[in-house]
VEXDRENBA-999002 format. One record per residue (C-alpha): residue number from 0; z, y, x. Coordinates in steps of 0.25 Angstrom, whole numbers. Layout:
<atoms>
<atom NUM,<Z,Y,X>>
...
</atoms>
This chain:
<atoms>
<atom 0,<34,-87,29>>
<atom 1,<38,-99,37>>
<atom 2,<28,-107,44>>
<atom 3,<37,-119,42>>
<atom 4,<37,-118,27>>
<atom 5,<21,-113,28>>
<atom 6,<10,-121,20>>
<atom 7,<0,-124,33>>
<atom 8,<-3,-133,42>>
<atom 9,<-12,-127,53>>
<atom 10,<-22,-135,58>>
<atom 11,<-28,-140,74>>
<atom 12,<-41,-147,69>>
<atom 13,<-50,-145,57>>
<atom 14,<-63,-151,52>>
<atom 15,<-77,-152,60>>
<atom 16,<-84,-145,50>>
<atom 17,<-75,-132,48>>
<atom 18,<-83,-121,56>>
<atom 19,<-79,-106,51>>
<atom 20,<-69,-101,60>>
<atom 21,<-62,-97,48>>
<atom 22,<-61,-110,41>>
<atom 23,<-56,-117,51>>
<atom 24,<-44,-107,55>>
<atom 25,<-40,-105,40>>
<atom 26,<-40,-122,39>>
<atom 27,<-34,-123,52>>
<atom 28,<-22,-112,50>>
<atom 29,<-20,-119,34>>
<atom 30,<-24,-106,28>>
<atom 31,<-34,-114,19>>
<atom 32,<-35,-128,15>>
<atom 33,<-49,-133,11>>
<atom 34,<-50,-142,-2>>
<atom 35,<-64,-145,-2>>
<atom 36,<-77,-138,4>>
<atom 37,<-76,-124,-1>>
<atom 38,<-63,-126,-7>>
<atom 39,<-50,-120,0>>
<atom 40,<-36,-120,-2>>
<atom 41,<-29,-106,3>>
<atom 42,<-15,-110,10>>
<atom 43,<-5,-100,12>>
<atom 44,<-8,-93,23>>
<atom 45,<-23,-93,18>>
<atom 46,<-18,-88,5>>
<atom 47,<-9,-77,11>>
<atom 48,<-21,-71,18>>
<atom 49,<-31,-72,5>>
<atom 50,<-20,-65,-3>>
<atom 51,<-19,-54,8>>
<atom 52,<-35,-53,8>>
<atom 53,<-32,-52,-8>>
<atom 54,<-23,-40,-8>>
<atom 55,<-33,-32,3>>
<atom 56,<-43,-34,-7>>
<atom 57,<-35,-31,-19>>
<atom 58,<-29,-17,-12>>
<atom 59,<-44,-13,-8>>
<atom 60,<-51,-17,-21>>
<atom 61,<-39,-9,-30>>
<atom 62,<-42,1,-21>>
<atom 63,<-55,5,-28>>
<atom 64,<-51,1,-42>>
<atom 65,<-52,-14,-43>>
<atom 66,<-42,-19,-52>>
<atom 67,<-38,-34,-52>>
<atom 68,<-44,-45,-62>>
<atom 69,<-43,-60,-62>>
<atom 70,<-56,-66,-70>>
<atom 71,<-59,-82,-74>>
<atom 72,<-64,-91,-64>>
<atom 73,<-67,-100,-75>>
<atom 74,<-80,-93,-81>>
<atom 75,<-89,-96,-94>>
<atom 76,<-102,-100,-93>>
<atom 77,<-106,-90,-102>>
<atom 78,<-103,-77,-96>>
<atom 79,<-111,-82,-83>>
<atom 80,<-123,-86,-90>>
<atom 81,<-123,-71,-95>>
<atom 82,<-128,-68,-81>>
<atom 83,<-136,-81,-79>>
<atom 84,<-125,-84,-66>>
<atom 85,<-122,-98,-73>>
<atom 86,<-134,-104,-69>>
<atom 87,<-140,-92,-57>>
<atom 88,<-127,-91,-50>>
<atom 89,<-128,-93,-34>>
<atom 90,<-119,-102,-30>>
<atom 91,<-118,-108,-43>>
<atom 92,<-108,-109,-52>>
<atom 93,<-95,-119,-53>>
<atom 94,<-100,-122,-68>>
<atom 95,<-88,-133,-77>>
<atom 96,<-85,-135,-91>>
<atom 97,<-74,-136,-97>>
<atom 98,<-67,-146,-107>>
<atom 99,<-75,-140,-118>>
<atom 100,<-89,-141,-110>>
<atom 101,<-90,-125,-109>>
<atom 102,<-96,-120,-96>>
<atom 103,<-88,-113,-85>>
<atom 104,<-90,-108,-71>>
<atom 105,<-80,-105,-60>>
<atom 106,<-84,-91,-55>>
<atom 107,<-90,-88,-45>>
<atom 108,<-91,-73,-47>>
<atom 109,<-84,-66,-60>>
<atom 110,<-96,-54,-63>>
<atom 111,<-98,-62,-77>>
<atom 112,<-81,-64,-78>>
<atom 113,<-79,-49,-75>>
<atom 114,<-91,-43,-84>>
<atom 115,<-87,-51,-95>>
<atom 116,<-73,-45,-95>>
<atom 117,<-78,-30,-91>>
<atom 118,<-87,-31,-104>>
<atom 119,<-75,-32,-113>>
<atom 120,<-69,-20,-105>>
<atom 121,<-79,-10,-100>>
<atom 122,<-84,-2,-113>>
<atom 123,<-85,12,-109>>
<atom 124,<-87,20,-96>>
<atom 125,<-71,25,-96>>
<atom 126,<-72,10,-92>>
<atom 127,<-78,10,-80>>
<atom 128,<-77,9,-67>>
<atom 129,<-70,-4,-67>>
<atom 130,<-68,-13,-56>>
<atom 131,<-60,-26,-58>>
<atom 132,<-59,-37,-46>>
<atom 133,<-51,-50,-44>>
<atom 134,<-48,-59,-34>>
<atom 135,<-52,-74,-39>>
<atom 136,<-57,-88,-35>>
<atom 137,<-74,-90,-36>>
<atom 138,<-81,-101,-34>>
<atom 139,<-94,-104,-28>>
<atom 140,<-103,-116,-29>>
<atom 141,<-109,-114,-15>>
<atom 142,<-117,-125,-9>>
<atom 143,<-110,-123,4>>
<atom 144,<-95,-120,9>>
<atom 145,<-94,-117,24>>
<atom 146,<-85,-108,32>>
<atom 147,<-72,-110,24>>
<atom 148,<-67,-100,16>>
<atom 149,<-82,-92,19>>
<atom 150,<-89,-101,10>>
<atom 151,<-80,-108,-3>>
<atom 152,<-82,-114,-16>>
<atom 153,<-70,-105,-22>>
<atom 154,<-65,-93,-16>>
<atom 155,<-56,-82,-21>>
<atom 156,<-65,-69,-20>>
<atom 157,<-61,-53,-25>>
<atom 158,<-72,-49,-35>>
<atom 159,<-72,-35,-39>>
<atom 160,<-82,-30,-50>>
<atom 161,<-83,-16,-54>>
<atom 162,<-90,-9,-66>>
<atom 163,<-96,4,-67>>
<atom 164,<-103,15,-76>>
<atom 165,<-115,16,-69>>
<atom 166,<-122,12,-54>>
<atom 167,<-115,26,-45>>
<atom 168,<-100,22,-49>>
<atom 169,<-103,6,-46>>
<atom 170,<-109,11,-32>>
<atom 171,<-98,19,-29>>
<atom 172,<-90,8,-31>>
<atom 173,<-97,-1,-24>>
<atom 174,<-94,8,-11>>
<atom 175,<-79,7,-14>>
<atom 176,<-80,-7,-14>>
<atom 177,<-87,-7,-2>>
<atom 178,<-77,1,5>>
<atom 179,<-66,-7,0>>
<atom 180,<-71,-21,4>>
<atom 181,<-72,-13,18>>
<atom 182,<-57,-11,17>>
<atom 183,<-53,-26,12>>
<atom 184,<-62,-30,24>>
<atom 185,<-57,-21,36>>
<atom 186,<-41,-25,30>>
<atom 187,<-47,-39,32>>
<atom 188,<-52,-34,47>>
<atom 189,<-65,-37,44>>
<atom 190,<-77,-28,48>>
<atom 191,<-88,-30,38>>
<atom 192,<-103,-27,36>>
<atom 193,<-106,-21,22>>
<atom 194,<-120,-28,21>>
<atom 195,<-130,-27,7>>
<atom 196,<-134,-39,2>>
<atom 197,<-137,-47,-8>>
<atom 198,<-130,-49,-22>>
<atom 199,<-136,-64,-26>>
<atom 200,<-133,-69,-40>>
<atom 201,<-123,-58,-41>>
<atom 202,<-129,-45,-44>>
<atom 203,<-143,-40,-45>>
<atom 204,<-152,-37,-33>>
<atom 205,<-154,-21,-35>>
<atom 206,<-137,-21,-32>>
<atom 207,<-130,-17,-22>>
<atom 208,<-123,-29,-15>>
<atom 209,<-115,-28,-2>>
<atom 210,<-108,-40,6>>
<atom 211,<-96,-37,16>>
<atom 212,<-100,-45,28>>
<atom 213,<-91,-48,40>>
<atom 214,<-99,-52,53>>
<atom 215,<-96,-69,57>>
<atom 216,<-104,-78,63>>
<atom 217,<-99,-88,52>>
<atom 218,<-104,-80,43>>
<atom 219,<-115,-85,32>>
<atom 220,<-123,-72,29>>
<atom 221,<-130,-64,37>>
<atom 222,<-131,-49,39>>
<atom 223,<-141,-39,47>>
<atom 224,<-132,-27,50>>
<atom 225,<-132,-16,60>>
<atom 226,<-120,-16,69>>
<atom 227,<-120,0,70>>
<atom 228,<-118,4,54>>
<atom 229,<-114,-9,49>>
<atom 230,<-128,-10,40>>
<atom 231,<-128,-23,34>>
<atom 232,<-137,-31,26>>
<atom 233,<-136,-46,21>>
<atom 234,<-148,-55,27>>
<atom 235,<-152,-60,15>>
<atom 236,<-158,-46,9>>
<atom 237,<-159,-41,23>>
<atom 238,<-173,-33,25>>
<atom 239,<-170,-30,39>>
<atom 240,<-168,-40,50>>
<atom 241,<-160,-42,62>>
<atom 242,<-162,-33,73>>
<atom 243,<-168,-21,63>>
<atom 244,<-162,-9,63>>
<atom 245,<-152,-4,55>>
<atom 246,<-157,4,42>>
<atom 247,<-147,12,43>>
<atom 248,<-143,16,58>>
<atom 249,<-155,7,64>>
<atom 250,<-147,1,73>>
<atom 251,<-151,-13,76>>
<atom 252,<-147,-24,66>>
<atom 253,<-141,-37,67>>
<atom 254,<-140,-50,60>>
<atom 255,<-126,-57,59>>
<atom 256,<-119,-68,51>>
<atom 257,<-108,-63,41>>
<atom 258,<-97,-67,31>>
<atom 259,<-97,-59,19>>
<atom 260,<-85,-56,14>>
<atom 261,<-87,-47,3>>
<atom 262,<-98,-42,-7>>
<atom 263,<-102,-30,-16>>
<atom 264,<-111,-29,-26>>
<atom 265,<-115,-19,-38>>
<atom 266,<-119,-28,-51>>
<atom 267,<-126,-17,-57>>
<atom 268,<-128,-21,-73>>
<atom 269,<-131,-36,-70>>
<atom 270,<-116,-41,-77>>
<atom 271,<-115,-31,-85>>
<atom 272,<-129,-31,-91>>
<atom 273,<-126,-47,-93>>
<atom 274,<-113,-45,-101>>
<atom 275,<-117,-33,-108>>
<atom 276,<-107,-23,-101>>
<atom 277,<-109,-10,-106>>
<atom 278,<-101,4,-106>>
<atom 279,<-103,17,-113>>
<atom 280,<-104,27,-105>>
<atom 281,<-102,43,-108>>
<atom 282,<-111,45,-117>>
<atom 283,<-108,32,-125>>
<atom 284,<-121,24,-117>>
<atom 285,<-120,9,-115>>
<atom 286,<-123,5,-101>>
<atom 287,<-120,-7,-92>>
<atom 288,<-109,-7,-83>>
<atom 289,<-112,-6,-68>>
<atom 290,<-106,-19,-61>>
<atom 291,<-101,-22,-47>>
<atom 292,<-93,-35,-39>>
<atom 293,<-87,-35,-26>>
<atom 294,<-82,-48,-19>>
<atom 295,<-74,-52,-9>>
<atom 296,<-70,-68,-6>>
<atom 297,<-58,-68,0>>
<atom 298,<-58,-81,6>>
<atom 299,<-69,-80,13>>
<atom 300,<-63,-65,17>>
<atom 301,<-52,-73,24>>
<atom 302,<-60,-84,30>>
<atom 303,<-70,-71,36>>
<atom 304,<-57,-64,43>>
<atom 305,<-54,-77,49>>
<atom 306,<-67,-79,54>>
<atom 307,<-67,-64,60>>
<atom 308,<-52,-65,65>>
<atom 309,<-49,-77,74>>
<atom 310,<-47,-82,87>>
<atom 311,<-47,-97,93>>
<atom 312,<-33,-97,89>>
<atom 313,<-35,-95,75>>
<atom 314,<-35,-85,63>>
<atom 315,<-31,-69,68>>
<atom 316,<-27,-62,52>>
<atom 317,<-29,-47,52>>
<atom 318,<-17,-43,48>>
<atom 319,<-18,-39,33>>
<atom 320,<-24,-52,30>>
<atom 321,<-14,-60,38>>
<atom 322,<-5,-74,31>>
<atom 323,<7,-67,38>>
<atom 324,<8,-54,47>>
<atom 325,<17,-61,58>>
<atom 326,<17,-75,62>>
<atom 327,<33,-78,67>>
<atom 328,<34,-89,76>>
<atom 329,<49,-96,82>>
<atom 330,<44,-102,94>>
<atom 331,<56,-111,98>>
<atom 332,<68,-115,87>>
<atom 333,<81,-110,94>>
<atom 334,<92,-105,87>>
<atom 335,<89,-91,91>>
<atom 336,<74,-91,91>>
<atom 337,<75,-96,76>>
<atom 338,<85,-86,72>>
<atom 339,<78,-75,78>>
<atom 340,<64,-79,72>>
<atom 341,<70,-81,58>>
<atom 342,<75,-66,60>>
<atom 343,<61,-61,62>>
<atom 344,<57,-69,51>>
<atom 345,<67,-63,41>>
<atom 346,<65,-50,47>>
<atom 347,<49,-50,46>>
<atom 348,<51,-54,32>>
<atom 349,<60,-42,24>>
<atom 350,<50,-33,33>>
<atom 351,<40,-39,22>>
<atom 352,<32,-45,36>>
<atom 353,<23,-57,33>>
<atom 354,<28,-68,43>>
<atom 355,<25,-83,45>>
<atom 356,<37,-89,53>>
<atom 357,<33,-101,62>>
<atom 358,<47,-105,61>>
<atom 359,<42,-121,61>>
<atom 360,<51,-131,69>>
<atom 361,<39,-142,73>>
<atom 362,<29,-134,80>>
<atom 363,<28,-129,94>>
<atom 364,<26,-115,98>>
<atom 365,<11,-118,103>>
<atom 366,<9,-123,89>>
<atom 367,<15,-110,83>>
<atom 368,<6,-104,91>>
<atom 369,<-7,-110,89>>
<atom 370,<-3,-109,74>>
<atom 371,<1,-94,75>>
<atom 372,<-13,-91,80>>
<atom 373,<-20,-100,71>>
<atom 374,<-15,-94,58>>
<atom 375,<-17,-81,64>>
<atom 376,<-5,-70,58>>
<atom 377,<-7,-57,66>>
<atom 378,<7,-56,74>>
<atom 379,<13,-69,80>>
<atom 380,<28,-65,82>>
<atom 381,<35,-76,90>>
<atom 382,<50,-79,91>>
<atom 383,<56,-88,103>>
<atom 384,<67,-89,113>>
<atom 385,<59,-82,125>>
<atom 386,<55,-70,115>>
<atom 387,<69,-68,110>>
<atom 388,<76,-67,124>>
<atom 389,<69,-52,125>>
<atom 390,<73,-52,110>>
<atom 391,<58,-51,107>>
<atom 392,<48,-59,100>>
<atom 393,<35,-61,104>>
<atom 394,<24,-55,96>>
<atom 395,<8,-58,96>>
<atom 396,<-5,-52,88>>
<atom 397,<-15,-63,83>>
<atom 398,<-25,-56,87>>
<atom 399,<-20,-50,102>>
<atom 400,<-14,-60,116>>
<atom 401,<-3,-50,118>>
<atom 402,<11,-54,116>>
<atom 403,<22,-44,114>>
<atom 404,<37,-46,114>>
<atom 405,<44,-37,104>>
<atom 406,<59,-34,102>>
<atom 407,<63,-41,89>>
<atom 408,<71,-28,85>>
<atom 409,<56,-20,87>>
<atom 410,<48,-32,80>>
<atom 411,<48,-26,66>>
<atom 412,<46,-13,70>>
<atom 413,<33,-18,79>>
<atom 414,<29,-26,66>>
<atom 415,<29,-14,58>>
<atom 416,<22,-4,67>>
<atom 417,<12,-15,70>>
</atoms>
């Protein structure tokens, strides 16, 4: 992509009420644009990152048998009444009427919709187990919106729902999801704590509930955890306090602020009972289907990556989620430099290497470097008269201070090896 054609205008300053680092940097680097409080547009750079995160999630969820669907955001009042959540949902639903005065809600979650769908497809033990997931918009009527993408009215979520013939199979699948989530977050270069938590209005108290928490100062959650064995529990339900002994390894417990980037619930029969979702077992006996649900908020995950991976100059994207792999910068507009930069740009594209080529003629070298650091692409390559005198380019990793001169004829091999 030529930067001269990219829909992107970086900014030096932002409104004073922008506090979270991720909010500041994603706005300044023009990855997102704020339409209203809690409502954001993803711009080309931001959407490329979002799609990278989507693809990581798809790969890991499909490895554990998830099949992708896409469910309606506009949902009938009647299905929410079956579970009582039309009036009990917290935060409350966004509600509206169509021109026929029929009541609908904008989906804040999809347990009701997926259970209604499953009821028409699951009849026998032979239809189980089943796991369906989607990556789709959610709408939350929150009281307050803070931290940019960390808390919004509308966001994209990966929600996975699983259906099982018994509790043992459900619990086994829960463990598979936990391992898959740990792989997802590791690929995003995040260290997560798997924390015991409350299921809120989603699950019954007796069911298993886990949150995936990333330690961060800006985090709104508080977790009691053990540095030694990584045992963790949300402060909301903790019966132990900071300074107490870890129930698992007896090490001293600590309290930290965290950002929740994912959750996993066993739902049991809460929704199958409400929708009369039964199956016939091998003996012909009717039994309620056991269910689980597992979510990841993609925008919040993207913001969390920025909260963890940045410096005073800007974002430092991990390699698997970066919008481009290479930021190629042309310094000086001489014919020789332009010709070498253009050739390198085309060679990188031919080899399917994602490259953002800063070919802008109205920006100084200093302005280009500032934008490069702010945007945070992992590898910067500079072509200039000085480098060409040695038949080389200058290469720098965004996360390091070291600068290298690499011979142009060796560059592609160097990039493949690194």
